[in-house]
C-alpha positions as CSV (number, residue, x, y, z in Angstrom):
1,M,72.5,38.3,-25.1
2,S,70.9,40.7,-22.7
3,S,67.6,42.3,-23.5
4,I,68.0,45.1,-25.9
5,S,65.4,47.2,-27.7
6,R,65.5,47.7,-31.5
7,R,66.1,51.5,-30.9
8,N,69.1,50.8,-28.5
9,F,70.5,48.2,-31.0
10,I,70.3,50.7,-33.9
11,G,71.9,53.4,-31.7
12,A,74.7,51.1,-30.6
13,S,75.3,49.9,-34.2
14,T,75.5,53.5,-35.5
15,T,77.9,54.4,-32.8
16,A,80.1,51.4,-33.5
17,A,80.1,52.1,-37.2
18,V,81.1,55.8,-36.8
19,G,83.8,54.8,-34.2
20,T,85.2,52.2,-36.5
21,A,85.2,54.6,-39.5
22,L,87.0,57.4,-37.4
23,T,89.5,54.9,-36.1
24,A,90.3,53.7,-39.7
25,V,90.6,57.3,-40.9
26,A,93.0,58.2,-38.0
27,A,95.1,55.0,-38.5
28,T,95.6,55.7,-42.3
29,A,96.0,59.5,-42.0
30,E,99.8,59.2,-41.9
31,E,102.0,56.4,-43.2
32,K,104.4,54.8,-40.9
33,K,108.1,55.5,-41.6
34,V,109.7,52.1,-42.2
35,S,113.0,51.6,-43.8
36,E,113.0,50.1,-47.3
37,N,114.9,47.1,-46.0
38,D,112.1,46.4,-43.4
39,K,109.2,46.6,-45.8
40,L,107.4,43.5,-47.0
41,N,107.5,42.9,-50.7
42,I,104.0,42.0,-51.8
43,A,102.3,40.8,-54.9
44,L,98.6,41.2,-55.8
45,I,97.1,38.2,-57.6
46,G,93.6,39.2,-58.9
47,C,93.3,42.9,-59.7
48,G,89.6,43.3,-59.7
49,G,87.4,45.1,-57.2
50,M,88.4,43.4,-53.9
51,G,92.0,43.2,-55.0
52,G,92.1,46.9,-55.6
53,G,90.8,47.6,-52.1
54,D,93.2,45.2,-50.5
55,L,96.2,46.7,-52.4
56,R,95.2,50.2,-51.4
57,D,95.0,49.2,-47.8
58,H,98.3,47.4,-47.8
59,L,100.0,50.4,-49.5
60,K,98.5,52.8,-46.9
61,T,100.4,51.1,-44.1
62,G,103.7,52.3,-45.4
63,E,105.1,48.9,-44.5
64,T,104.9,47.3,-47.9
65,N,106.3,47.5,-51.5
66,C,104.1,46.1,-54.2
67,V,106.6,44.5,-56.6
68,A,104.2,42.5,-58.8
69,V,100.5,42.5,-59.9
70,C,98.9,39.6,-61.7
71,D,95.7,39.3,-63.6
72,V,94.5,37.6,-66.8
73,D,92.8,40.9,-67.7
74,D,95.5,43.4,-68.9
75,S,93.3,46.4,-68.2
76,H,92.9,45.4,-64.5
77,A,96.6,44.6,-64.1
78,N,97.7,47.9,-65.7
79,E,95.2,49.9,-63.6
80,K,96.6,48.4,-60.4
81,A,100.2,48.9,-61.6
82,N,99.4,52.5,-62.2
83,Q,97.9,52.8,-58.7
84,V,101.1,51.4,-57.2
85,E,103.3,53.7,-59.3
86,E,101.3,56.8,-58.3
87,H,101.7,55.8,-54.7
88,S,105.3,54.7,-54.6
89,G,107.0,56.0,-57.7
90,K,107.9,52.5,-58.7
91,R,106.0,50.4,-61.2
92,P,105.5,46.8,-60.3
93,D,106.0,44.0,-62.8
94,I,102.9,42.7,-64.5
95,Y,102.0,39.0,-64.9
96,K,99.2,37.0,-66.3
97,D,100.3,33.7,-64.8
98,F,100.3,33.5,-61.0
99,R,102.9,30.7,-61.1
100,K,105.5,33.2,-62.4
101,V,104.8,35.5,-59.5
102,L,105.3,32.6,-57.1
103,D,108.6,31.7,-58.7
104,R,110.1,35.1,-57.6
105,D,112.4,34.9,-54.6
106,D,111.9,38.6,-53.6
107,I,108.2,38.3,-52.7
108,D,107.3,37.8,-49.1
109,T,103.5,37.8,-49.2
110,V,100.8,37.5,-51.8
111,I,97.3,38.9,-51.8
112,V,94.9,36.5,-53.4
113,A,91.8,38.3,-54.7
114,T,90.9,36.1,-57.6
115,P,87.5,34.5,-58.3
116,D,86.6,32.1,-55.5
117,H,87.4,28.9,-57.3
118,W,91.1,29.9,-57.7
119,H,91.7,30.7,-54.0
120,A,92.8,27.2,-52.9
121,L,95.1,26.4,-55.7
122,I,96.9,29.8,-55.5
123,A,97.1,29.8,-51.7
124,I,98.5,26.2,-51.5
125,S,101.0,27.0,-54.3
126,A,102.0,30.2,-52.5
127,C,102.7,28.2,-49.3
128,Q,104.7,25.7,-51.2
129,A,106.7,28.6,-52.7
130,G,107.5,30.0,-49.3
131,K,105.1,32.9,-49.4
132,D,102.7,34.1,-46.7
133,V,99.1,34.6,-48.0
134,Y,96.3,37.2,-47.4
135,C,93.2,35.6,-49.1
136,E,89.9,37.2,-49.7
137,K,86.9,35.3,-48.4
138,P,85.8,32.7,-48.9
139,L,89.0,30.9,-48.3
140,A,87.7,27.7,-49.9
141,T,84.7,26.4,-51.8
142,S,84.6,23.1,-49.8
143,I,85.6,21.7,-46.4
144,H,88.1,19.5,-48.2
145,E,89.8,22.5,-49.9
146,G,89.9,24.4,-46.6
147,R,91.5,21.4,-44.9
148,V,94.2,21.0,-47.6
149,M,94.9,24.7,-47.4
150,V,95.4,24.5,-43.6
151,D,97.6,21.5,-44.0
152,A,99.8,23.3,-46.6
153,A,100.1,26.4,-44.3
154,E,101.2,24.1,-41.4
155,K,103.5,21.9,-43.5
156,Y,105.4,24.9,-45.0
157,G,105.2,27.1,-41.9
158,R,103.4,29.9,-43.6
159,I,100.9,32.5,-42.4
160,V,97.5,32.4,-44.2
161,Q,95.1,35.1,-43.3
162,I,91.5,35.4,-44.5
163,G,89.8,38.8,-45.1
164,T,87.0,38.7,-42.6
165,Q,86.1,42.4,-42.7
166,Q,82.4,43.0,-41.8
167,R,82.1,39.5,-40.3
168,S,83.9,39.4,-37.0
169,A,82.9,42.5,-35.1
170,E,80.8,41.9,-32.0
171,H,77.8,43.8,-33.2
172,Y,77.4,41.4,-36.1
173,G,76.9,38.6,-33.6
174,D,74.4,40.8,-31.7
175,A,72.5,41.3,-35.0
176,I,72.3,37.6,-35.6
177,D,71.1,37.0,-32.0
178,F,68.5,39.8,-32.3
């Protein structure tokens, strides 16, 4: 890293943060117009705080239909189902058991936002069921779990993406180096 003063670092970080925020606002200001047939059918598994944010962001794209929400807590599941219904006019089905969600043939992708120790089991099961996965971090709680998850994604030809927001931007590396 080149020599940079604390003042310049703070200034650059602030500029990057504001620029990122403005880009996000502009990108979400208007939903894309995608035909219903071209939209991905998604399901949210884990309807707590991070799941709610992930769901909101997916719905804002205009490229998804949320057809199912799943949580062991009825109040969380109902809250997210209400959010989907307010957004799209369609109420998603509600489940307590993620396996029933994965049994559905009409779901393309699942969002896994459960407590960390559930991520591996649900993501692997989703791959086996032919679903792509967006998983909150951490992907796994051990190297072994992570390896098994990668193997499942490769074996079943699935896409598995990990939420790395606030971890991969260049200025975070600069902060670590500083």
